[in-house]
C-alpha angles and dihedrals in degrees: 000000000000116000092180091100092068105074099189110069089189098055130111088241090059091044091055090047090054090052092050091047090051091054089051091050091051090051092055093045099254100130098163091055088045091052092050091050093046093048091052092050090048093050089055095044091048092053098047104032138056111273088244098050118130090237091057088052091049091052091047090052094049092049086053090054092053092049090051091053089049091051093242093131099168090060091043092055091045093055097040091049089057090051092048091049090052093045093050095046092048092040089235117188084223095073090103089059089057094046091049093048089049093050087052092057092046090051090052088051090053094246096132099164092048087048094053092045089053095043090051086063089069107112089220093058099045095104100026121126126215090255094053092043091056090048090052114126089209102121093207090057094042093045092051093051091048095045099042102024092233 
């Protein structure tokens, strides 16, 4: 991916590109490069946007994902909690994303009960039964069940 077409390295466009690049790096199992991209994008967004902006929360959440993949769970929880705080305060419809990401971190830490409690905070799962949960086509949920036998 060439970022040379974006002349201003301190613009929101560049910050968005850094966020997308980080997601690509996560998809190809390059979590350190993902973290670097996410932190760069977060720095830009924090400089240009209100501290409670949804894009700041998105960047914080993505930084947390990279830390989870790197096994740096204390940092993952720290960043995801900041995203959760923003999303709760702003009544964001993305709160389920943060709860799901936090649950993934907790699962990786072996805290299955805490992960389940966090996951059940997701608005989309409030009325879900065990049967419908297991039939879910959400790969995050399915992967967690397969890996951890939840």
